[in-house]
Backbone bond lengths (Angstrom), bond angles and torsions (degrees), N, CA, C in turn:
res aa  C-N    CA-C-N  psi(-1)  N-CA   C-N-CA  omega(-1)  CA-C   N-CA-C  phi
1 M - - - 1.449 - - 1.582 105.61 -
2 K 1.351 116.40 139.54 1.502 117.49 174.29 1.461 112.65 -67.88
3 Q 1.350 114.10 159.56 1.481 120.28 -179.74 1.503 110.33 -61.59
4 S 1.326 118.91 -42.30 1.433 123.61 -176.72 1.519 111.05 -67.45
5 G 1.264 115.08 -31.49 1.501 119.93 177.00 1.534 110.64 -69.08
6 I 1.415 116.48 -39.78 1.455 115.77 -176.16 1.587 108.55 -74.22
7 I 1.289 114.44 -36.03 1.531 115.52 179.92 1.536 107.37 -64.63
8 L 1.357 120.22 -37.33 1.517 123.03 175.99 1.431 106.58 -62.80
9 L 1.347 123.45 -42.83 1.407 126.26 178.41 1.468 113.44 -58.72
10 M 1.345 117.24 -41.29 1.525 122.39 174.81 1.406 110.42 -61.96
11 L 1.375 120.22 -38.17 1.446 120.91 -179.70 1.521 111.90 -71.46
12 L 1.372 112.03 -32.57 1.495 117.32 179.65 1.468 109.05 -64.35
13 C 1.404 119.06 -35.39 1.365 123.36 -175.39 1.592 112.57 -59.41
14 T 1.301 117.02 -24.22 1.473 119.24 179.45 1.421 111.22 -73.48
15 A 1.426 123.57 -20.83 1.364 122.17 -174.60 1.524 113.65 -69.25
16 P 1.364 118.21 -48.69 1.496 114.86 177.60 1.597 109.77 -69.76
17 V 1.294 118.27 -27.25 1.550 117.17 -179.66 1.521 105.88 -68.08
18 V 1.344 120.29 -48.70 1.409 124.53 -175.92 1.559 110.03 -62.19
19 A 1.384 114.18 -44.63 1.492 118.08 179.35 1.555 111.09 -63.09
20 Q 1.327 118.91 -36.13 1.379 121.02 -176.64 1.618 107.43 -73.11
21 A 1.322 116.95 -39.27 1.497 122.68 -179.53 1.497 99.62 -60.13
22 E 1.304 124.08 -48.86 1.539 126.46 -171.20 1.409 108.32 -61.01
23 K 1.424 118.33 -43.80 1.374 122.60 175.37 1.553 118.44 -60.15
24 L 1.363 111.24 -40.03 1.557 120.04 177.07 1.595 101.68 -67.30
25 D 1.359 122.22 -41.84 1.339 124.09 -175.38 1.497 110.17 -57.36
26 S 1.335 115.81 -47.44 1.502 128.26 -177.20 1.596 105.95 -63.35
27 L 1.321 118.90 -43.67 1.441 121.90 -177.57 1.537 110.55 -68.54
28 L 1.359 115.82 -46.44 1.427 119.55 -179.41 1.509 113.84 -66.51
29 T 1.297 111.20 -35.02 1.506 116.34 177.34 1.553 108.02 -63.09
30 D 1.210 116.81 -45.68 1.505 122.40 175.73 1.585 106.54 -56.35
31 V 1.247 115.27 -47.72 1.638 117.10 -176.11 1.466 110.34 -62.45
32 L 1.450 113.64 -50.32 1.376 119.42 -178.39 1.551 119.54 -77.28
33 G 1.424 112.06 -11.27 1.373 116.56 -175.36 1.542 118.58 -98.55
34 D 1.381 112.93 -132.66 1.470 114.95 -175.58 1.492 111.39 -111.32
35 D 1.319 117.71 14.84 1.539 116.40 178.29 1.540 104.68 -83.85
36 K 1.408 111.41 93.01 1.426 116.47 -174.87 1.568 114.74 -73.25
37 K 1.420 113.92 -18.18 1.415 114.00 179.19 1.520 109.96 -73.96
38 L 1.310 115.01 -38.42 1.458 117.39 177.45 1.456 112.84 -75.80
39 Y 1.370 117.45 -33.19 1.424 119.35 175.91 1.484 114.30 -59.05
40 R 1.429 118.43 -29.34 1.406 119.34 177.46 1.542 111.00 -71.36
41 L 1.189 117.72 -18.91 1.464 120.76 176.63 1.561 111.70 -81.79
42 L 1.304 116.84 -33.78 1.463 119.84 -173.87 1.541 108.41 -115.43
43 N 1.355 115.22 133.84 1.485 125.56 173.59 1.573 105.45 -77.02
44 P 1.415 114.03 118.34 1.521 112.99 -177.24 1.552 116.93 -65.96
45 S 1.320 119.35 3.27 1.512 118.91 173.19 1.486 106.87 -130.34
46 S 1.334 120.29 50.19 1.375 124.40 175.23 1.397 114.24 -124.81
47 V 1.423 114.74 174.63 1.436 125.13 -179.56 1.534 110.83 -117.42
48 Y 1.327 117.25 138.00 1.516 117.75 -171.89 1.527 105.71 -134.79
49 I 1.239 117.54 153.57 1.459 124.11 156.92 1.419 114.03 -95.72
50 Y 1.382 116.30 125.29 1.470 121.23 177.85 1.534 103.05 -115.17
51 S 1.323 117.56 122.51 1.435 126.61 -179.07 1.486 110.91 -132.14
52 G 1.375 117.03 148.17 1.447 117.16 -174.85 1.528 106.19 -161.99
53 I 1.388 112.42 175.42 1.428 123.28 178.92 1.429 105.96 -150.35
54 A 1.374 114.96 134.95 1.508 121.45 179.27 1.560 110.01 -131.42
55 Y 1.342 113.15 144.51 1.366 125.76 177.59 1.481 117.04 -115.89
56 D 1.234 130.22 127.95 1.450 133.78 171.47 1.548 112.10 -118.33
57 N 1.331 118.79 126.41 1.368 116.54 -173.43 1.553 112.15 -86.51
58 K 1.378 113.22 3.04 1.564 118.04 166.31 1.484 106.34 -143.90
59 T 1.381 114.91 162.61 1.399 123.63 179.39 1.415 114.76 -117.00
60 L 1.335 118.83 110.85 1.568 122.65 -174.09 1.366 110.88 -130.77
61 Y 1.386 114.00 152.29 1.488 123.61 167.45 1.442 109.25 -131.51
62 A 1.320 118.83 119.91 1.479 125.90 177.58 1.551 105.74 61.02
63 G 1.238 118.91 34.53 1.537 123.13 176.24 1.514 114.11 82.94
64 R 1.335 115.80 -2.92 1.436 122.61 175.79 1.533 111.61 -91.33
65 E 1.339 118.06 130.35 1.406 122.05 -172.57 1.581 108.06 -90.57
66 L 1.309 111.15 129.28 1.504 116.15 178.90 1.521 104.90 -103.82
67 G 1.429 111.95 121.45 1.526 119.91 -176.24 1.461 106.07 81.15
68 D 1.385 110.65 177.09 1.417 122.35 171.45 1.515 115.94 -102.46
69 N 1.439 109.35 104.98 1.460 115.41 -172.73 1.598 113.72 48.59
70 M 1.317 112.52 43.31 1.491 114.31 176.38 1.592 105.45 -83.11
71 H 1.271 111.35 126.35 1.427 122.06 177.96 1.501 113.10 -91.59
72 T 1.340 118.44 159.27 1.539 121.43 -176.40 1.589 105.65 -135.26
73 V 1.289 113.78 148.13 1.394 123.22 174.75 1.621 103.30 -125.04
74 N 1.396 115.51 124.45 1.410 119.76 177.75 1.527 111.17 -111.51
75 G 1.186 129.70 123.98 1.441 129.39 169.91 1.475 115.16 -112.94
76 N 1.353 119.29 141.57 1.495 120.38 -174.91 1.455 111.99 -147.25
77 V 1.332 116.51 152.73 1.447 119.76 171.46 1.583 108.19 -144.64
78 Y 1.278 112.24 132.30 1.482 117.95 -174.91 1.562 109.56 -126.20
79 I 1.271 119.79 149.59 1.411 125.42 168.82 1.540 105.31 -100.59
80 V 1.368 121.23 117.03 1.470 121.62 -173.47 1.523 108.47 -121.76
81 H 1.312 112.94 133.18 1.481 123.02 173.37 1.604 107.38 -100.18
82 S 1.348 114.41 131.09 1.369 116.61 -169.28 1.582 106.23 -70.73
83 R 1.335 120.49 -8.81 1.417 119.51 167.69 1.533 119.65 -71.16
84 G 1.350 109.28 -12.34 1.529 114.10 172.05 1.575 111.31 123.52
85 F 1.313 120.84 -0.58 1.417 122.63 178.31 1.544 113.71 -88.63
86 Y 1.276 117.88 141.87 1.563 116.84 171.94 1.562 105.54 -148.42
87 I 1.332 108.43 156.87 1.441 122.16 173.73 1.519 111.54 -147.95
88 G 1.311 120.63 137.63 1.421 116.07 -179.10 1.586 112.88 -176.72
89 A 1.280 112.33 -164.57 1.508 117.08 -174.45 1.489 109.38 -149.74
90 S 1.378 115.33 148.10 1.369 123.12 173.05 1.473 115.69 -134.33
91 G 1.262 116.23 157.05 1.491 121.19 177.27 1.477 118.35 -138.50
92 T 1.251 120.79 144.72 1.503 120.89 -171.89 1.455 109.88 -128.45
93 W 1.267 113.76 134.14 1.483 130.43 176.42 1.489 109.07 -105.74
94 Y 1.419 114.89 126.38 1.474 123.29 -179.12 1.501 110.32 -116.44
95 S 1.334 121.15 120.89 1.423 122.31 -177.90 1.448 115.68 -57.20
96 G 1.434 117.57 -33.01 1.384 121.45 -167.89 1.527 114.23 -98.10
97 L 1.334 118.17 4.94 1.479 120.73 -174.05 1.626 109.09 -109.11
98 D 1.285 106.92 160.76 1.539 111.84 177.55 1.646 105.13 -133.77
99 P 1.328 121.14 109.82 1.473 125.17 5.70 1.569 109.24 -79.14
100 A 1.344 111.72 150.49 1.527 118.97 -175.57 1.547 109.62 -63.44
101 Y 1.274 116.67 -42.00 1.411 119.46 173.97 1.475 107.66 -82.22
102 N 1.376 116.55 108.91 1.421 124.88 -164.11 1.522 118.63 -121.57
103 A 1.299 113.44 -15.19 1.490 115.59 -173.84 1.538 114.89 -152.86
104 T 1.298 115.94 133.32 1.440 125.24 179.30 1.493 107.57 -121.06
105 V 1.297 122.07 131.68 1.437 124.05 -175.41 1.493 110.13 -125.32
106 L 1.293 117.57 120.64 1.508 123.40 177.05 1.492 108.34 -102.13
107 S 1.322 116.28 131.01 1.452 122.51 -166.25 1.584 108.41 -134.70
108 A 1.322 114.79 149.89 1.498 116.68 172.10 1.664 99.62 -151.10
109 G 1.295 113.82 151.29 1.479 120.93 -177.07 1.428 114.25 -172.15
110 I 1.358 112.05 179.35 1.481 124.09 -179.34 1.561 108.69 -147.32
111 I 1.384 107.85 140.06 1.482 116.67 178.70 1.448 104.84 -129.82
112 K 1.381 114.76 124.55 1.495 118.59 -173.23 1.598 107.11 -131.31
113 P 1.296 118.33 143.66 1.416 122.36 174.30 1.594 105.40 -76.95
114 L 1.393 115.50 150.96 1.523 117.61 -176.66 1.511 113.52 -115.68
115 N 1.433 116.35 -0.66 1.448 117.12 177.09 1.552 110.51 -142.97
116 K 1.248 120.88 174.22 1.456 125.33 -177.79 1.556 111.39 -67.65
117 S 1.260 110.64 -36.99 1.529 112.94 179.07 1.466 114.71 -75.19
118 R 1.424 115.47 -8.21 1.434 122.71 175.53 1.549 116.12 57.03
119 N 1.423 118.01 26.36 1.400 122.11 178.51 1.580 111.13 -98.08
120 M 1.289 110.02 0.71 1.451 118.98 173.92 1.583 112.78 -121.69
121 S 1.359 114.00 130.95 1.542 111.11 -177.13 1.597 104.88 -142.80
122 L 1.370 109.14 151.35 1.497 120.53 174.54 1.465 112.01 -116.09
123 R 1.297 116.93 139.20 1.496 119.47 -179.41 1.588 104.38 -128.89
124 A 1.235 112.39 146.73 1.456 120.03 169.69 1.511 109.74 -140.39
125 S 1.371 120.94 148.38 1.350 124.15 -177.08 1.486 114.81 -154.62
126 Y 1.328 118.61 157.53 1.439 122.48 172.74 1.492 105.23 -126.88
127 S 1.383 116.72 135.75 1.450 125.93 173.77 1.539 116.35 -126.50
128 R 1.268 115.49 142.04 1.445 121.85 175.15 1.446 113.18 -115.28
129 F 1.362 123.13 127.17 1.420 126.57 -174.78 1.560 106.69 -97.09
130 I 1.347 120.70 131.54 1.408 125.98 176.05 1.499 110.93 -124.82
131 F 1.332 115.97 113.70 1.450 120.11 -168.29 1.611 110.59 -99.68
132 S 1.369 114.25 143.92 1.494 117.14 178.83 1.623 111.72 -80.39
133 S 1.333 114.82 -20.95 1.423 116.77 -178.03 1.546 111.57 -64.05
134 T 1.358 112.89 145.48 1.541 116.11 -177.79 1.483 108.82 -91.92
135 D 1.248 118.88 4.00 1.476 123.20 176.57 1.486 112.36 -63.86
136 S 1.316 123.32 131.23 1.432 126.72 -170.27 1.473 110.84 -66.70
137 V 1.365 116.30 -25.56 1.454 120.44 179.01 1.592 112.20 -56.73
138 T 1.321 116.42 -34.34 1.405 116.44 -179.26 1.404 114.71 -62.80
139 N 1.353 119.23 -17.63 1.443 120.90 -179.83 1.596 110.91 -102.42
140 S 1.353 114.57 11.46 1.392 115.87 -175.12 1.548 121.20 -116.82
141 F 1.356 113.51 -17.61 1.400 119.27 -162.47 1.559 107.34 -117.43
142 L 1.302 116.17 -127.25 1.544 118.53 -162.68 1.578 102.68 -95.25
143 N 1.414 115.57 83.28 1.353 118.60 177.35 1.618 114.36 -111.80
144 N 1.298 114.17 17.19 1.566 124.71 177.15 1.505 106.25 -131.22
145 N 1.260 114.68 149.02 1.476 122.34 172.80 1.569 113.55 -140.38
146 L 1.210 118.56 125.67 1.443 127.47 165.12 1.501 112.63 -103.92
147 G 1.286 118.74 119.05 1.484 123.13 -174.30 1.503 109.41 -123.81
148 V 1.320 118.60 142.69 1.491 128.21 169.01 1.508 110.44 -133.69
149 G 1.306 114.82 146.77 1.455 119.64 -179.18 1.502 110.71 -150.56
150 L 1.338 109.65 154.26 1.562 117.97 -175.29 1.546 99.52 -128.82
151 T 1.362 115.20 136.05 1.460 118.42 175.57 1.522 108.72 -131.32
152 M 1.272 118.64 135.46 1.441 124.22 170.36 1.481 110.25 -131.59
153 R 1.321 116.17 139.32 1.519 120.63 -172.39 1.526 106.80 -161.42
154 N 1.370 106.76 154.10 1.420 115.69 168.78 1.658 106.19 -123.52
155 K 1.297 117.90 -161.40 1.491 121.29 -179.40 1.537 115.70 -57.97
156 Y 1.495 110.83 -33.38 1.446 114.95 -172.53 1.438 117.44 -118.38
157 I 1.357 122.58 -16.52 1.405 123.36 -171.73 1.534 110.20 -149.81
158 G 1.252 122.80 151.99 1.472 125.33 179.57 1.492 115.66 -153.85
159 G 1.273 119.91 168.92 1.424 125.12 175.99 1.482 108.36 -137.15
160 R 1.376 113.83 157.36 1.420 120.51 -174.34 1.476 108.28 -149.74
161 L 1.366 118.04 138.36 1.391 127.95 172.45 1.553 110.03 -120.93
162 T 1.395 116.65 131.23 1.430 118.73 -179.17 1.532 104.63 -134.65
163 F 1.379 113.95 139.04 1.415 120.72 -179.24 1.589 103.33 -133.63
164 N 1.440 116.95 132.73 1.365 121.04 173.98 1.501 112.39 -126.87
165 A 1.312 115.63 135.68 1.421 121.48 171.60 1.531 112.75 -115.07
166 L 1.369 114.08 113.79 1.476 120.00 -176.35 1.513 109.29 -98.31
167 F 1.229 121.79 141.83 1.439 122.47 -168.93 1.601 109.72 -158.83
168 G 1.296 109.67 149.04 1.485 117.82 173.50 1.557 104.13 -172.32
169 K 1.310 123.43 -105.42 1.388 125.57 167.69 1.601 110.64 -92.94
170 D 1.269 114.83 0.78 1.437 123.10 178.51 1.563 105.61 -137.81
171 L 1.188 113.15 173.40 1.471 123.25 -179.25 1.569 117.79 -132.95
172 G 1.247 118.60 131.18 1.458 115.47 178.25 1.620 107.01 -142.29
173 M 1.304 119.99 155.37 1.462 124.52 -174.84 1.490 102.07 -137.69
174 N 1.397 114.37 149.21 1.504 121.47 163.46 1.496 107.01 -148.69
175 F 1.395 109.45 160.09 1.496 118.90 -175.96 1.430 108.38 -139.30
176 E 1.313 119.41 141.78 1.521 118.95 -179.64 1.551 109.89 -147.08
177 P 1.329 112.59 109.77 1.462 117.72 169.57 1.525 108.76 -86.00
178 A 1.323 115.38 150.59 1.541 116.92 178.80 1.566 104.80 -153.93
179 L 1.395 107.59 147.02 1.458 119.11 169.65 1.577 108.02 -111.88
180 F 1.309 119.37 144.98 1.430 119.81 179.98 1.504 109.90 -144.66
181 G 1.378 114.51 156.94 1.417 117.27 173.54 1.603 116.10 -124.36
182 N 1.297 111.81 175.67 1.520 115.32 -175.88 1.570 102.37 -141.87
183 V 1.330 114.15 106.79 1.447 118.23 -178.27 1.541 106.00 -121.94
184 I 1.332 112.89 108.65 1.560 115.74 -175.69 1.457 106.49 -82.36
185 L 1.385 114.45 130.03 1.552 119.56 -178.58 1.482 105.26 -98.14
186 A 1.365 124.30 -36.57 1.369 127.48 -177.88 1.537 115.87 -153.67
187 M 1.242 121.17 145.42 1.493 122.27 172.95 1.484 110.45 -131.06
188 F 1.310 118.53 135.84 1.442 117.76 -178.21 1.573 104.14 -149.30
189 G 1.382 113.95 150.88 1.380 117.60 -174.84 1.485 112.50 74.80
190 T 1.294 117.62 -159.37 1.532 122.66 -179.00 1.413 112.37 -82.30
191 F 1.294 123.78 -38.95 1.433 127.02 -176.93 1.613 115.04 -143.29
192 N 1.298 118.31 5.39 1.435 120.79 179.36 1.523 110.19 -78.05
193 K 1.393 117.58 141.33 1.463 118.97 176.24 1.460 107.97 -157.34
194 I 1.294 114.51 162.55 1.461 128.01 170.82 1.519 106.68 -116.94
195 F 1.394 119.19 130.82 1.371 115.60 -178.11 1.552 108.91 -151.60
196 L 1.273 121.99 160.05 1.415 128.74 169.90 1.482 110.94 -97.73
197 A 1.386 115.79 145.69 1.433 124.27 -178.69 1.416 110.41 -134.48
198 P 1.401 125.32 64.21 1.297 126.02 -175.70 1.620 110.61 -66.20
199 E 1.343 114.40 142.80 1.421 113.40 177.57 1.548 113.20 -144.83
200 I 1.313 118.60 152.37 1.469 121.30 177.14 1.595 102.38 -131.42
201 S 1.347 116.31 132.80 1.526 120.35 -177.39 1.516 106.75 -133.77
202 A 1.278 115.20 158.79 1.495 119.29 168.32 1.490 105.22 -127.25
203 F 1.366 112.72 142.71 1.496 122.00 -175.68 1.574 105.61 -118.22
204 F 1.413 107.56 123.78 1.448 116.66 -179.86 1.556 107.17 -112.44
205 G 1.376 116.95 134.99 1.451 119.24 -178.24 1.418 108.96 -163.68
206 S 1.357 114.74 -171.97 1.544 124.25 -179.32 1.436 108.04 -94.42
207 E 1.406 115.34 137.10 1.462 119.10 173.11 1.492 108.84 -130.90
208 T 1.314 116.28 137.85 1.502 123.53 -177.14 1.641 104.30 -90.11
209 I 1.288 110.63 121.42 1.557 122.17 179.88 1.467 107.90 -106.75
210 E 1.310 117.38 130.29 1.466 125.86 174.93 1.518 113.56 -97.20
211 Y 1.300 122.99 125.55 1.438 122.66 178.06 1.619 111.33 -108.07
212 E 1.209 117.79 145.96 1.435 121.87 179.42 1.585 106.78 -115.39
213 S 1.324 113.51 129.84 1.470 116.82 171.23 1.478 113.80 -128.95
214 S 1.368 122.17 141.16 1.422 124.68 -175.45 1.450 109.79 -119.96
215 G 1.349 112.33 156.10 1.469 123.90 169.92 1.551 111.55 86.89
216 S 1.273 120.20 146.85 1.430 123.41 170.57 1.514 102.15 -154.77
217 A 1.490 117.85 173.21 1.375 122.71 179.90 1.606 107.87 -62.96
218 I 1.328 113.07 -35.45 1.494 112.99 -176.49 1.449 114.47 -82.99
219 D 1.292 119.97 -42.24 1.431 127.18 -179.22 1.427 112.50 -133.01
220 P 1.337 119.86 92.87 1.419 122.76 178.71 1.462 121.31 -55.84
221 Q 1.393 111.73 -26.21 1.445 124.14 -177.24 1.545 117.02 -85.16
222 S 1.325 117.00 -8.80 1.452 123.57 -177.27 1.452 112.48 -74.22
223 L 1.443 112.33 154.32 1.448 117.35 179.79 1.577 105.65 -123.13
224 S 1.290 116.29 141.27 1.427 124.72 171.51 1.471 113.03 -126.12
225 Y 1.290 112.10 153.89 1.540 118.98 -176.65 1.534 111.52 -129.60
226 S 1.264 116.25 142.96 1.451 122.11 177.09 1.491 107.92 -143.84
227 T 1.404 115.11 152.70 1.420 117.32 -178.94 1.545 107.72 -125.90
228 T 1.366 113.17 157.33 1.451 121.23 174.83 1.519 111.86 -149.11
229 D 1.173 119.84 150.31 1.518 124.16 -176.94 1.557 108.88 -99.05
230 K 1.269 113.45 130.40 1.426 119.18 174.89 1.450 112.95 -123.39
231 Y 1.316 119.39 141.95 1.446 121.87 -178.26 1.580 107.85 -106.12
232 G 1.253 116.97 136.92 1.412 122.20 -179.52 1.491 114.82 173.54
233 L 1.331 117.98 -170.76 1.444 121.34 -179.24 1.536 109.70 -65.73
234 L 1.445 116.82 126.08 1.392 117.04 -177.27 1.611 104.49 -111.78
235 N 1.365 117.38 -27.88 1.454 111.82 -173.68 1.610 109.31 -155.76
236 T 1.250 116.68 147.37 1.446 119.21 170.82 1.621 108.57 -123.79
237 K 1.238 116.09 126.61 1.505 120.81 -169.67 1.461 108.68 -121.08
238 V 1.334 116.74 139.86 1.434 126.55 174.46 1.461 106.19 -119.08
239 T 1.411 116.94 126.13 1.515 118.15 -178.32 1.449 106.25 -125.93
240 L 1.320 114.24 137.91 1.518 123.56 -177.85 1.515 106.85 -124.24
241 P 1.449 117.85 88.51 1.401 118.64 175.46 1.405 116.05 -100.52
242 I 1.403 118.88 150.25 1.400 122.16 163.00 1.536 109.43 -116.10
243 C 1.438 112.34 129.49 1.354 117.93 -168.53 1.541 108.99 -119.15
244 I 1.347 118.83 148.51 1.434 123.95 179.00 1.561 108.92 -128.27
245 Y 1.279 117.89 129.12 1.470 124.81 171.53 1.524 105.60 -108.32
246 L 1.352 113.50 114.53 1.424 120.48 -176.28 1.561 111.81 -134.29
247 G 1.306 111.62 96.52 1.517 114.00 -174.08 1.470 110.15 68.40
248 N 1.360 113.03 -125.99 1.547 121.05 178.56 1.517 107.90 -84.36
249 F 1.218 121.58 -4.19 1.443 120.14 -167.34 1.562 108.54 -106.41
250 D 1.365 113.76 151.16 1.502 118.35 171.89 1.491 106.44 -132.31
251 V 1.279 122.53 134.20 1.470 126.84 179.50 1.578 108.21 -127.25
252 E 1.358 111.83 136.00 1.501 114.63 -179.52 1.584 109.40 -141.01
253 L 1.374 112.29 123.69 1.404 122.42 175.43 1.519 109.19 -108.86
254 S 1.249 122.28 128.02 1.405 125.05 -175.29 1.535 115.26 -139.97
255 Y 1.356 111.19 146.69 1.472 120.24 171.64 1.487 109.89 -113.57
256 S 1.271 120.21 126.90 1.470 122.43 176.25 1.519 119.36 -119.37
257 I 1.201 119.18 146.15 1.444 127.83 -177.10 1.506 108.53 -122.06
258 N 1.382 116.41 117.49 1.544 122.74 178.41 1.515 108.25 -102.22
259 I 1.258 115.80 133.04 1.447 123.76 172.91 1.681 105.36 -121.56
260 P 1.347 110.95 95.55 1.466 114.67 -177.40 1.523 110.88 -82.04
261 T 1.364 108.88 153.09 1.536 116.25 -177.23 1.511 102.82 -127.36
262 T 1.438 117.03 144.71 1.440 118.10 175.79 1.598 109.69 -145.11
263 R 1.247 118.62 160.65 1.471 121.18 178.05 1.509 110.04 -107.75
264 A 1.295 114.55 4.56 1.481 117.00 179.04 1.631 106.03 -89.79
265 Y 1.239 112.91 114.73 1.451 118.62 -177.00 1.575 117.42 -67.09
266 S 1.207 113.77 -21.59 1.527 119.86 179.07 1.562 111.63 -92.83
267 V 1.357 118.01 1.03 1.387 120.35 -175.95 1.562 111.42 -118.65
268 S 1.316 117.99 127.16 1.488 121.35 174.76 1.557 111.12 -114.05
269 N 1.283 114.80 120.64 1.510 121.31 178.07 1.544 108.31 -102.51
270 P 1.302 117.72 112.40 1.549 117.36 -175.12 1.485 107.60 -74.69
271 V 1.433 111.72 157.44 1.438 121.56 168.76 1.556 109.11 -59.13
272 S 1.250 114.60 134.85 1.552 118.29 -177.38 1.528 108.23 -127.67
273 T 1.347 115.46 155.45 1.411 125.84 174.88 1.432 115.49 -133.57
274 Y 1.329 119.40 151.65 1.535 121.64 174.51 1.500 108.50 -160.36
275 F 1.306 111.43 162.45 1.412 128.56 177.76 1.524 114.57 -102.42
276 S 1.259 115.87 141.02 1.483 121.48 174.29 1.541 113.95 -132.84
277 L 1.309 117.95 141.30 1.389 123.62 173.21 1.461 111.51 -134.54
278 S 1.387 113.13 134.41 1.587 117.06 -173.87 1.569 103.82 -141.21
279 I 1.350 107.74 142.60 1.479 116.83 177.64 1.556 107.00 -129.50
280 G 1.324 119.26 127.50 1.416 123.06 175.24 1.504 113.59 -123.62
281 F 1.294 115.63 160.55 1.496 128.12 -173.07 1.423 107.67 -141.09
282 L 1.392 115.74 128.30 1.568 123.56 176.19 1.508 107.95 -113.21
283 L 1.306 115.96 119.62 1.468 121.71 -173.28 1.501 105.62 -120.40
284 P 1.370 121.12 114.91 1.529 124.04 175.02 1.579 108.32 -65.88
285 L 1.326 109.88 142.49 1.479 117.07 177.96 1.614 111.91 -105.67
286 N 1.254 113.53 -13.91 1.560 121.67 179.27 1.461 110.57 -149.53
């Protein structure tokens, strides 16, 4: 595997980790907040196992597709304390890589409310990436991640800010603001519900731009190339998920639209779409 491909894979590993942290953020905000129906399911001083599996029919980073319709399966298991602490692991299987199971991520973090109404929460986490590839590059670059995030929401709408610092022998950063909604379609039983959670987010990160220059005093026909890194908006994503809370299970089916942005004049990144399906299960330990 080429070095650039491995680095992209490392960056891709942040996607399921961040998504899972955001789902745990939402879950714990419900537990610690004013969602009385879910509160009746969860003891506020207990420990739980949260486990899930997610499928994406395409593999993308910042709206750029990796491979040709390469799909991914991510499995995860976390030990979650309702006070806001969690620790766990996830693994990702890529249909177009060899070996297909190529990344394990170990994570630990905390999610805490910041005000009495508990509609604002802060999260912080550390993740370590472990790669199955024998290429030495996997041990050299972005195999650690420190993430922080802030979430504000009410019953119908919310906002989220997420910042990730990736490091090893190199350094990378990305930033993602998002707006999301909560539209309840049906409620049944004590805490079961079907709802829509539409979201629009922007992804800011670093992009390597290649420049071409021609001509010199010695050889006017020669070409030379140089590269520079520029930080800015890389992608805008609109996600339309339908979610189901059913007992201890949660199910989400979503359709996402990516609108990538680039400063490289010779590169065109098309608009892309993909489907995702995730299933999670919450198991009380005490």
